SEBAFI-442473 format. One line per 8 residues: their letters; for each residue y, z, x of C-alpha. Coordinates in Angstrom, 1 decimal. Layout:
A) Y,Z,X | ...
***
This chain:
XXXXXXXX) 6.9,-26.6,-17.2 | 8.4,-26.1,-14.0 | 7.2,-23.2,-12.7 | 8.9,-21.2,-9.7 | 8.3,-18.6,-7.0 | 8.7,-15.2,-7.5 | 10.5,-13.8,-4.1 | 8.7,-10.5,-4.2
XXXXXXXX) 5.1,-12.5,-3.4 | 7.4,-15.1,-0.4 | 7.9,-14.5,2.9 | 11.1,-14.5,4.1 | 12.5,-17.8,5.5 | 9.5,-19.7,3.7 | 10.1,-22.6,1.1 | 7.2,-23.7,-0.9
XXXXXXXX) 8.5,-25.5,-3.2 | 6.7,-27.5,-5.9 | 7.3,-31.1,-6.7 | 7.9,-32.0,-10.1 | 4.9,-34.2,-11.5 | 5.1,-37.8,-11.5 | 4.3,-38.3,-15.4 | 7.5,-35.4,-15.9
XXXXXXXX) 10.4,-36.8,-18.7 | 13.6,-37.4,-17.2 | 15.3,-35.4,-19.7 | 13.2,-32.9,-18.9 | 13.6,-33.0,-15.5 | 17.6,-32.8,-15.9 | 17.1,-29.6,-17.9 | 14.9,-28.4,-15.6
XXXXXXXX) 17.9,-29.6,-12.3 | 20.9,-28.2,-14.1 | 18.9,-24.7,-14.8 | 18.3,-24.4,-11.0 | 21.9,-25.8,-9.9 | 23.5,-23.1,-12.4 | 20.8,-19.9,-10.4 | 22.1,-21.5,-7.1
XXXXXXXX) 25.9,-21.7,-8.2 | 26.1,-17.6,-9.8 | 25.6,-17.0,-5.8 | 29.3,-17.5,-5.4 | 30.3,-14.2,-6.0 | 27.0,-12.7,-3.8 | 27.7,-10.9,-0.4 | 26.1,-12.6,2.3
XXXXXXXX) 26.2,-10.3,5.4 | 25.9,-13.7,7.4 | 25.9,-17.4,7.4 | 28.6,-16.9,4.4 | 30.8,-20.3,4.9 | 27.4,-22.1,5.3 | 25.7,-20.6,2.3 | 28.9,-21.3,0.5
XXXXXXXX) 29.8,-24.2,0.9 | 25.9,-25.4,0.1 | 26.9,-23.7,-3.2 | 29.6,-25.8,-3.5 | 27.8,-29.4,-2.9 | 25.8,-28.1,-5.5 | 28.4,-27.1,-7.8 | 30.1,-30.8,-7.8
XXXXXXXX) 26.7,-31.7,-8.8 | 26.1,-29.6,-11.2 | 29.1,-31.3,-12.9 | 27.2,-34.6,-12.2 | 23.8,-34.0,-14.1 | 25.7,-32.2,-17.1 | 28.0,-34.7,-18.1 | 24.6,-37.2,-17.5
XXXXXXXX) 23.5,-35.0,-20.2 | 26.2,-35.1,-22.6 | 26.7,-38.8,-22.1 | 23.8,-40.9,-21.4 | 20.7,-39.5,-24.1 | 18.7,-42.4,-22.7 | 18.0,-42.0,-19.3 | 16.0,-45.0,-17.4
XXXXXXXX) 12.7,-44.1,-15.4 | 14.1,-45.1,-12.3 | 16.1,-41.4,-12.2 | 12.8,-39.9,-12.0 | 12.2,-40.7,-8.2 | 15.5,-39.2,-7.1 | 15.8,-36.0,-9.7 | 12.4,-35.6,-8.0
XXXXXXXX) 13.7,-35.0,-4.5 | 16.8,-33.2,-6.0 | 14.7,-30.4,-7.7 | 12.3,-30.1,-4.3 | 15.3,-29.5,-2.4 | 17.4,-27.2,-4.6 | 14.5,-25.2,-5.1 | 14.7,-24.6,-1.1
XXXXXXXX) 18.2,-24.2,-1.4 | 17.6,-22.0,-3.7 | 14.9,-19.7,-1.8 | 17.1,-20.0,1.7 | 20.3,-17.7,-0.7 | 17.9,-15.5,-1.6 | 16.9,-15.0,1.4 | 20.4,-14.8,2.7
XXXXXXXX) 21.4,-12.3,0.1 | 18.2,-10.6,0.3 | 19.0,-6.6,0.2 | 17.0,-5.2,3.4 | 16.8,-8.4,5.0 | 20.0,-8.0,6.7 | 19.5,-6.9,10.5 | 16.8,-9.9,10.6
XXXXXXXX) 18.9,-12.6,8.8 | 21.5,-11.6,10.9 | 19.3,-12.3,14.3 | 18.0,-15.3,12.8 | 21.6,-16.6,11.8 | 21.1,-19.7,14.0 | 17.9,-20.6,12.6 | 19.4,-20.4,9.0
XXXXXXXX) 22.9,-22.7,9.5 | 19.7,-25.6,10.7 | 17.8,-24.7,7.6 | 21.5,-25.5,5.3 | 22.4,-28.6,7.5 | 18.6,-29.9,7.2 | 18.8,-28.8,2.8 | 22.3,-30.5,3.0
XXXXXXXX) 20.9,-33.4,4.7 | 18.3,-33.9,2.1 | 20.6,-33.6,-0.8 | 22.4,-36.8,0.7 | 18.8,-38.6,0.6 | 18.6,-37.6,-2.8 | 21.3,-39.2,-4.1 | 21.5,-41.8,-2.0
XXXXXXXX) 18.2,-42.6,-4.0 | 19.5,-42.1,-7.0 | 20.8,-45.2,-9.1 | 24.4,-44.5,-10.1 | 25.5,-47.4,-11.3 | 23.2,-47.5,-14.0 | 23.7,-43.8,-15.4 | 26.5,-43.7,-17.9
XXXXXXXX) 29.0,-41.4,-16.7 | 32.9,-41.4,-16.1 | 34.1,-43.5,-12.9 | 35.3,-40.2,-11.2 | 32.6,-37.7,-11.6 | 30.9,-40.6,-9.5 | 33.5,-40.7,-7.1 | 32.9,-37.1,-6.6
XXXXXXXX) 28.9,-37.1,-5.9 | 29.7,-40.2,-3.7 | 32.1,-37.7,-1.9 | 29.9,-35.2,-1.8 | 27.2,-37.4,-0.7 | 29.5,-37.9,2.0 | 30.1,-34.7,2.9 | 26.7,-33.8,3.2
XXXXXXXX) 25.4,-36.0,5.4 | 28.2,-34.9,7.7 | 28.9,-31.4,7.3 | 27.9,-29.1,10.5 | 26.4,-25.9,9.7 | 26.6,-24.3,12.5 | 26.0,-20.1,12.9 | 29.4,-18.6,12.7
XXXXXXXX) 31.9,-16.9,15.4 | 31.4,-13.4,13.4 | 27.6,-13.5,13.5 | 27.5,-13.9,17.2 | 29.2,-11.1,17.4 | 27.5,-8.7,15.7 | 24.3,-10.2,17.1 | 25.2,-10.1,20.7
XXXXXXXX) 26.0,-6.4,19.5 | 22.7,-5.7,18.5 | 21.2,-7.4,21.7 | 23.8,-4.7,23.2 | 21.9,-2.1,21.5 | 18.3,-3.2,22.3 | 18.8,-3.6,25.6 | 20.3,0.0,25.9
XXXXXXXX) 17.6,1.2,24.4 | 14.7,-0.5,27.0 | 17.0,1.2,29.2 | 16.8,4.6,27.7 | 20.7,4.4,27.6 | 21.7,6.3,23.8 | 23.9,3.9,21.9 | 27.3,4.1,21.3
XXXXXXXX) 28.0,5.7,17.4 | 31.1,3.3,17.0 | 29.3,0.5,17.8 | 26.2,1.4,15.9 | 28.9,1.6,12.5 | 30.7,-1.6,13.4 | 27.6,-3.6,13.1 | 26.6,-1.9,10.3
XXXXXXXX) 29.9,-2.1,7.8 | 30.0,-5.5,9.0 | 26.2,-6.3,7.6 | 27.2,-3.8,3.9 | 24.9,-1.5,5.5 | 26.9,1.5,4.0 | 24.7,4.2,3.4 | 21.2,5.9,4.3
XXXXXXXX) 19.2,3.9,1.4 | 20.5,0.6,2.3 | 19.0,1.3,5.9 | 16.0,2.0,4.5 | 15.5,-0.8,3.2 | 16.3,-2.6,6.0 | 13.0,-0.5,7.8 | 11.1,-1.1,4.7
XXXXXXXX) 11.5,-5.0,5.4 | 10.8,-5.2,8.6 | 7.8,-3.1,8.2 | 6.5,-5.7,5.8 | 7.8,-8.4,7.9 | 5.9,-6.8,11.2 | 2.4,-6.8,9.0 | 2.7,-9.8,8.2
XXXXXXXX) 4.0,-11.1,11.7 | 0.6,-9.3,13.3 | -1.4,-11.5,11.8 | -0.7,-14.4,12.9 | -2.5,-15.6,16.3 | 1.1,-16.1,18.4 | 2.9,-12.9,17.5 | 5.9,-14.6,18.4
XXXXXXXX) 8.2,-12.5,17.0 | 6.0,-9.3,17.0 | 8.6,-7.6,19.8 | 12.2,-9.0,18.3 | 10.7,-7.3,14.8 | 9.5,-4.4,16.1 | 12.8,-4.2,18.8 | 14.7,-4.1,14.8
XXXXXXXX) 12.2,-1.4,13.6 | 13.9,1.2,16.2 | 17.3,-0.5,15.6 | 17.4,0.6,12.1 | 15.2,3.4,12.3 | 17.8,5.1,14.9 | 20.9,4.3,12.8 | 19.2,5.8,9.4
XXXXXXXX) 18.3,9.0,11.6 | 21.3,9.2,13.5 | 24.5,7.7,11.9 | 23.8,8.5,8.0 | 23.5,12.2,7.1 | 23.0,12.6,3.6 | 20.0,10.5,1.9 | 21.7,9.5,-0.8
XXXXXXXX) 18.5,8.4,-3.3 | 18.5,9.2,-7.0 | 16.6,12.5,-7.0 | 15.0,11.4,-11.0 | 14.2,7.8,-9.5 | 11.2,9.0,-7.7 | 9.5,10.9,-11.3 | 10.7,7.8,-12.7
XXXXXXXX) 8.8,5.4,-10.4 | 6.3,8.3,-10.6 | 5.9,8.0,-14.1 | 5.6,4.5,-14.4 | 3.3,4.3,-11.8 | 0.7,6.5,-13.6 | 1.4,3.7,-17.1 | 0.3,1.2,-15.1
XXXXXXXX) -2.6,3.1,-13.5 | -4.0,4.2,-16.1 | -7.3,3.4,-17.3 | -8.2,1.2,-14.1 | -11.7,1.7,-13.0 | -12.0,1.5,-9.4 | -14.9,-0.8,-9.3 | -12.5,-3.5,-10.8
XXXXXXXX) -10.5,-3.4,-7.2 | -13.8,-3.8,-5.5 | -15.0,-7.2,-3.8 | -18.3,-8.0,-6.0 | -19.9,-9.4,-2.3 | -18.8,-6.4,0.6 | -18.1,-3.4,-2.4 | -15.3,-2.3,-0.6
XXXXXXXX) -11.7,-2.2,-1.9 | -10.6,-6.0,-1.7 | -7.5,-6.0,0.4 | -6.7,-10.1,0.2 | -7.9,-11.3,-3.2 | -8.4,-14.2,-3.5 | -9.8,-16.2,-7.1 | -12.3,-19.3,-6.8
XXXXXXXX) -13.0,-21.8,-9.4 | -14.9,-20.1,-11.6 | -12.5,-17.2,-12.3 | -14.1,-14.8,-10.6 | -12.6,-13.0,-7.6 | -13.7,-11.3,-4.5 | -11.8,-10.7,-0.9 | -11.0,-13.4,1.2
XXXXXXXX) -13.2,-12.4,4.0 | -16.2,-11.7,1.8 | -16.2,-15.1,0.3 | -15.3,-17.7,3.5 | -18.5,-15.8,4.8 | -20.4,-17.0,1.6 | -18.8,-20.5,1.6 | -19.7,-20.8,5.4
XXXXXXXX) -23.6,-20.2,5.2 | -23.4,-23.0,3.1 | -23.1,-21.5,-0.1 | -21.1,-23.7,-3.0 | -21.9,-21.2,-6.1 | -20.1,-18.2,-7.7 | -21.6,-15.0,-6.3 | -21.4,-13.3,-9.4
XXXXXXXX) -22.0,-15.7,-12.3 | -24.5,-17.9,-10.3 | -22.6,-21.3,-11.4 | -22.2,-24.1,-8.9 | -18.3,-24.5,-8.2 | -16.0,-27.4,-8.9 | -14.6,-26.9,-6.0 | -14.2,-24.1,-2.5
XXXXXXXX) -10.4,-23.3,-3.2 | -9.3,-20.4,-2.8 | -6.2,-19.0,-4.6 | -4.6,-16.1,-3.6 | -4.3,-13.3,-6.6 | -1.1,-11.3,-5.4 | -0.7,-9.9,-8.9 | -4.3,-7.5,-8.1
XXXXXXXX) -3.4,-7.4,-4.5 | -0.3,-5.9,-5.7 | -2.1,-3.5,-8.0 | -4.1,-2.5,-5.2 | -1.9,-1.5,-3.2 | -0.7,0.7,-6.0 | -3.4,2.2,-6.6 | -4.4,2.8,-3.0
XXXXXXXX) -0.7,4.3,-2.5 | -0.9,6.7,-5.8 | -4.2,7.7,-4.7 | -3.6,8.6,-0.8 | -6.0,5.9,0.3 | -5.1,4.1,3.1 | -4.2,0.2,2.4 | -4.5,-1.6,6.1
XXXXXXXX) -4.8,-5.6,6.0 | -8.3,-6.3,7.7 | -6.3,-8.8,9.9 | -4.1,-6.0,10.9 | -6.3,-3.4,11.9 | -6.3,-4.3,15.0 | -3.1,-4.2,15.9 | -3.2,-0.3,14.0
XXXXXXXX) -5.5,0.7,16.9 | -3.0,-1.1,19.5 | -0.4,1.1,17.8 | -2.3,4.6,18.5 | -1.8,3.9,22.2 | 1.1,1.5,22.8 | 4.2,0.2,20.9 | 4.9,-3.6,20.0
XXXXXXXX) 7.9,-3.6,22.4 | 10.0,-1.3,24.9 | 13.0,-1.3,23.1 | 10.9,-0.1,19.8 | 9.1,2.7,22.3 | 12.4,4.1,23.9 | 14.3,4.4,20.5 | 11.6,6.1,18.5
XXXXXXXX) 11.3,8.4,21.4 | 15.5,9.1,20.8 | 14.8,9.5,17.1 | 11.8,12.1,17.4 | 14.1,14.0,20.1 | 16.9,13.9,18.1 | 14.9,14.8,14.7 | 13.3,17.7,16.2
XXXXXXXX) 16.8,19.2,17.7 | 17.7,18.8,14.1 | 15.0,20.9,12.6 | 15.9,23.8,15.3 | 19.9,23.7,15.3 | 20.8,22.1,12.0 | 22.4,23.4,8.8 | 19.7,23.9,5.7
XXXXXXXX) 21.2,20.2,4.6 | 20.5,18.6,8.0 | 16.8,20.1,8.9 | 15.8,18.8,5.1 | 16.7,15.3,5.7 | 15.0,15.4,9.9 | 12.1,16.9,7.9 | 12.3,13.9,6.1
XXXXXXXX) 12.5,11.6,8.4 | 9.6,13.2,10.4 | 7.7,12.1,6.7 | 8.8,8.8,6.4 | 8.3,8.1,10.6 | 4.7,9.5,10.7 | 3.8,8.2,7.2 | 2.0,4.7,8.5
XXXXXXXX) 2.4,4.8,12.5 | 0.5,6.3,14.7 | 2.6,5.4,17.5 | 5.7,7.3,15.9 | 2.9,10.8,15.0 | 2.2,10.6,18.8 | 6.3,10.8,19.7 | 7.4,13.7,16.9
XXXXXXXX) 4.7,15.9,18.4 | 5.6,15.3,22.1 | 8.7,16.3,21.2 | 7.8,19.1,19.4 | 8.5,18.8,15.9 | 5.7,20.8,14.7 | 6.7,24.3,15.4 | 10.0,23.7,14.0
XXXXXXXX) 8.4,22.1,10.8 | 6.0,25.2,10.7 | 9.1,27.7,10.2 | 10.7,25.2,7.4 | 7.5,25.7,5.3 | 9.2,29.4,4.5 | 11.9,27.9,2.9 | 12.6,28.5,-1.1
XXXXXXXX) 14.1,25.1,-1.3 | 11.5,22.7,-3.2 | 12.9,20.0,-0.9 | 13.1,21.2,2.3 | 9.4,22.7,1.8 | 7.7,19.5,0.6 | 9.3,17.1,3.0 | 7.5,20.1,5.8
XXXXXXXX) 4.6,20.2,4.8 | 4.1,16.0,3.9 | 5.5,15.8,7.5 | 2.9,18.3,8.9 | 0.4,16.7,6.6 | 0.9,13.4,8.6 | 1.3,14.5,11.4 | -1.9,16.4,11.6
XXXXXXXX) -3.7,13.1,11.3 | -3.1,13.3,15.4 | -5.2,15.0,17.1 | -2.6,17.0,19.2 | -0.6,17.3,16.0 | -3.8,19.3,15.0 | -4.3,21.3,17.9 | -0.3,22.2,18.1
XXXXXXXX) -0.3,22.8,14.2 | -3.4,26.0,14.0 | -2.1,27.2,17.9 | 1.2,27.7,16.5 | -0.2,29.8,13.5 | -0.4,27.1,11.3 | -3.2,28.2,9.1 | -2.2,31.4,7.8
XXXXXXXX) 1.1,29.5,6.5 | -0.6,26.4,5.3 | -2.9,29.3,3.0 | 0.0,30.6,1.8 | 2.2,27.1,0.4 | -1.3,26.6,-0.8 | -1.3,29.4,-2.4 | 1.9,29.9,-3.9
XXXXXXXX) 4.6,26.8,-2.5 | 7.7,26.4,-4.4 | 6.8,23.0,-6.2 | 2.9,21.3,-6.9 | 3.3,18.8,-4.3 | 4.0,21.1,-1.6 | 0.9,22.6,-2.5 | -1.3,19.1,-2.7
XXXXXXXX) 0.2,18.3,0.9 | -1.0,21.6,2.4 | -4.5,21.2,1.0 | -4.2,17.3,2.3 | -3.2,19.0,5.6 | -6.0,21.3,5.6 | -8.6,18.2,5.1 | -7.6,16.9,8.2
XXXXXXXX) -8.1,20.0,9.9 | -11.1,20.7,8.6 | -12.3,17.5,10.1 | -12.6,19.7,13.6 | -15.7,22.5,13.9 | -14.3,25.1,15.5 | -11.0,25.3,12.7 | -13.4,25.0,10.1
XXXXXXXX) -14.7,27.9,11.2 | -11.5,29.3,11.2 | -10.4,27.9,8.0 | -13.4,29.4,6.0 | -12.7,33.2,7.8 | -9.3,33.2,6.6 | -9.6,35.4,2.9 | -7.7,33.4,0.5
XXXXXXXX) -8.7,29.9,1.8 | -11.2,28.4,-0.2 | -10.0,30.7,-3.4 | -7.1,28.8,-3.3 | -7.8,25.1,-2.7 | -10.6,26.0,-6.3 | -7.5,27.0,-8.1 | -6.1,23.8,-7.1
XXXXXXXX) -9.0,22.2,-8.2 | -8.3,24.1,-11.7 | -4.7,23.7,-12.4 | -3.5,21.2,-10.0 | -2.3,17.6,-10.6 | -4.6,14.5,-9.9 | -3.5,14.2,-6.3 | -3.3,17.9,-5.4
XXXXXXXX) -7.3,17.9,-7.5 | -8.3,15.1,-4.8 | -7.1,17.1,-1.5 | -9.0,20.3,-2.4 | -11.5,18.6,-3.5 | -12.1,16.8,-0.1 | -10.6,19.4,1.8 | -13.6,21.8,0.3
XXXXXXXX) -16.4,19.1,1.0 | -14.9,18.8,4.4 | -15.1,22.9,5.3 | -19.0,22.4,4.0 | -19.8,21.0,7.3 | -20.1,24.1,8.5 | -22.4,26.0,7.1 | -21.2,29.3,7.3
XXXXXXXX) -18.6,27.9,4.7 | -21.3,27.7,2.0 | -21.5,31.3,0.7 | -17.7,31.3,0.4 | -17.5,28.3,-1.6 | -20.1,30.0,-4.2 | -18.1,33.3,-4.2 | -14.9,31.0,-4.6
XXXXXXXX) -16.7,30.2,-8.1 | -16.1,26.7,-6.8 | -19.3,25.2,-9.1 | -17.9,26.3,-12.3 | -14.9,24.9,-12.1 | -16.5,21.5,-10.6 | -18.7,21.3,-13.6 | -16.0,22.3,-16.5
XXXXXXXX) -14.2,19.2,-14.1 | -17.6,17.2,-14.7 | -17.5,18.0,-18.4 | -14.3,17.3,-19.7 | -14.4,13.4,-20.6 | -10.6,12.8,-19.1 | -11.9,13.2,-15.7 | -10.9,10.3,-13.2
XXXXXXXX) -13.9,8.6,-11.9 | -12.9,9.4,-8.2 | -12.6,13.3,-9.0 | -16.3,12.8,-10.3 | -17.1,11.1,-7.2 | -15.7,14.1,-5.1 | -17.0,16.7,-7.4 | -20.7,15.2,-7.6
XXXXXXXX) -20.0,15.3,-3.4 | -19.4,19.5,-3.1 | -22.3,19.7,-5.9 | -25.0,18.1,-4.0 | -23.9,19.7,-0.9 | -24.2,23.1,-2.2 | -27.4,22.1,-4.1 | -29.6,21.6,-0.9
XXXXXXXX) -29.7,25.2,-0.3 | -31.4,27.4,-3.6 | -28.2,29.7,-4.3 | -26.3,26.0,-4.7 | -28.8,25.3,-7.4 | -28.9,28.1,-9.0 | -25.2,28.3,-9.3 | -25.1,24.4,-10.5
XXXXXXXX) -28.0,25.6,-12.9 | -26.3,28.4,-14.3 | -23.0,26.6,-15.1 | -24.8,24.1,-17.3 | -24.0,21.3,-15.2 | -27.5,19.3,-15.7 | -26.9,17.6,-18.5 | -23.7,16.7,-18.0
XXXXXXXX) -25.1,15.4,-14.2 | -27.5,13.1,-16.1 | -24.4,11.9,-18.6 | -22.6,10.7,-15.6 | -25.6,9.4,-13.9 | -25.7,6.8,-17.0 | -21.9,6.5,-17.6 | -20.3,6.3,-14.5
XXXXXXXX) -19.4,3.0,-13.1 | -19.4,3.9,-9.7 | -21.8,3.3,-7.2 | -20.9,5.8,-4.6 | -20.9,8.6,-7.6 | -24.1,7.5,-8.9 | -25.9,8.0,-5.1 | -23.8,11.4,-5.5
XXXXXXXX) -25.7,12.0,-9.0 | -29.1,11.2,-7.9 | -28.7,13.1,-4.1 | -27.7,16.4,-6.6 | -31.0,15.8,-9.2 | -33.3,15.4,-6.0 | -31.9,18.6,-4.5 | -31.8,20.4,-7.9
XXXXXXXX) -35.5,19.2,-8.6 | -36.5,20.1,-5.2 | -34.9,23.7,-5.2 | -34.8,24.8,-9.3 | -38.7,23.9,-9.6 | -40.8,22.6,-12.6 | -38.0,24.3,-15.0 | -36.1,21.5,-13.4
XXXXXXXX) -38.6,18.5,-13.2 | -39.4,19.3,-17.1 | -35.9,18.9,-18.5 | -35.3,15.6,-16.4 | -38.4,14.5,-17.5 | -37.6,14.9,-21.5 | -34.0,12.9,-21.0 | -34.5,9.7,-22.7
XXXXXXXX) -31.7,7.9,-20.8 | -32.7,9.2,-17.3 | -35.4,6.7,-16.4 | -33.4,3.7,-16.8 | -30.5,4.9,-14.9 | -32.7,5.5,-12.2 | -34.5,2.2,-12.6 | -31.4,0.4,-12.4
XXXXXXXX) -30.3,2.0,-9.0 | -33.6,0.3,-7.5 | -31.6,-2.9,-7.5 | -28.3,-2.4,-8.2 | -27.5,0.9,-6.4 | -26.8,1.1,-2.7 | -29.2,1.3,-0.2 | -29.0,5.2,-0.1
XXXXXXXX) -29.2,5.4,-3.8 | -32.0,3.6,-3.9 | -34.1,5.0,-1.7 | -33.2,8.7,-3.6 | -33.7,6.9,-6.5 | -37.3,6.0,-5.7 | -37.8,9.6,-4.7 | -37.0,10.9,-7.6
XXXXXXXX) -38.9,8.7,-10.1 | -41.6,9.5,-7.7 | -41.7,13.2,-8.8 | -40.9,12.4,-12.4 | -44.4,10.1,-12.7 | -46.1,13.1,-11.2 | -45.1,15.0,-13.4 | -45.9,12.6,-15.9
XXXXXXXX) -49.4,12.8,-15.0 | -50.1,16.2,-14.5 | -48.7,16.9,-17.9 | -51.4,14.3,-19.5 | -54.4,15.2,-17.5 | -53.1,19.1,-18.6 | -52.4,20.3,-14.7 | -48.8,21.5,-14.7
XXXXXXXX) -48.7,23.5,-11.4 | -45.6,22.9,-9.6 | -45.3,18.9,-8.5 | -45.4,18.1,-5.5 | -41.4,19.0,-4.5 | -43.1,21.0,-1.5 | -43.8,17.6,0.3 | -40.7,16.0,-0.4
XXXXXX) -38.5,15.7,2.6 | -35.1,17.2,2.9 | -32.7,15.1,1.0 | -29.1,14.6,2.8 | -25.9,13.6,0.7 | -24.9,11.4,3.2
***
């Protein structure tokens, strides 16, 4: 079987063709060639935003060859082995032509392909010459097909060798118009709306969603290009991103996405992620979430950076199984990487490739091109003004644009904050329209990651408004985003105090943990944990009934591991004080905690478990120690942590084992005074 590369895992303008094996049967190779040629010919009716004539000429040539191949299959059932070399070369070139046509037809890459039209034309010319060479190698004289078919192939061979594949005049004009806009951006000149629309119409970008696909594609290419040492194309990619974002925000007034699509995709994501254990997505070496998973000869998967260091240290065995590896090849695990990205997106975890982290740090200070910087400043000003003076529909779209622009880009957040979008976004939180409230809350969540953004939210009275949304937001999504925003605000000590002083804040977060969706629970949990960094909020968390809610969450069999881990972190923090310990014990959390220690797969969760148990022993006295001593499974779990847990978990497990051993010794000797818990030093969660 001859495999093909999935376009979704292939970077644009790369051609990872696979050469057929030498032992392949001529008939098998012929059938695969015909199938490949038909796939190429199916592009006849497709839209090509650039290089139209070159694409159609290439398709025409392969169409003639397809007829020839089909005639061979019909007329000549006994092909000689000498045809394999020619067929193999054709197969290799056909794969590359198909990849190139995919790229020319790929929705979302039209602006980039236009700006690379000369390079694309050169590729068409190169592949055409390669087809001519492959046909020269093919022994047509020994193949039994009609003479007129052979004549057609001979004609195509000559045409393939001589046809001039050049950048088309229309492409040059449109490309020149784009470069003119980029030049204007650099000088601070606002582009003419008519010029923008002319470019977009020529490229077939006729609505907001098409323009957004262009932005998403460019963003992914920027990520990939940032990993290259040369970064030759990074400036142009960034400039084009500014162009596309400006067009999306200014030219298209309506977001034309299907409102049901979001829910449908969300359901699919939930089904895919159902039952996923987050530890299975972590590298066995670094114990961190893998960002570039690769599979080695043993079949085990590791993060590329970790296994590379392992090999460079002179190791030739599999770290997990210990078996001797036949080779040190590393095969990218694209399926797992996609799953990890999906998991991170669904759980609200930042997924940043290690090779791209320097770029993200840089983006906090500057943009990758002057055109992008100026364009984004114009976009931020446009969004800010629209949020103030626009109609209800226009304000909602502006909030959505602010949400998208601020989601991943540190630079964009800075531009939007400087443009003054936060005050009107806070006003929009008061809207009774669910989409407007959701978009503005999500935008504020993103902007709260910016230090000046956090200060502006608080200075503009945003805390009370966010708490109001948290309590009675129109949609569950709005409440979820409000909790996330409070989490980022709670990273500042002064704001932790202010939030804790709002009577309804902690009870509202607790209610979201009780009745919210999974992401809402997660955001509320981390927000409360952040608030507990201020000792003055300890009492408020206890009075809100948070312990009762968390112990119920731990007792639920369908609670996700990450929610269990976050709940344990809060309980461990509360239990460091005697009233917190009393609350945990009062609500029957002890047995659940012991069970979780033996069942949870998360190493971090195990660490919080043993921290919590140690705090309960310290503040709960001999009654708690006696209960733990009578648990048949506890000691085994603790000893496992000594060798398999994190360094902190190992130390805490050792401390708890000593407490239990001392209890056993005192019990066996008849001395049942309280074990020397008073000598134990205070144990902190972190």
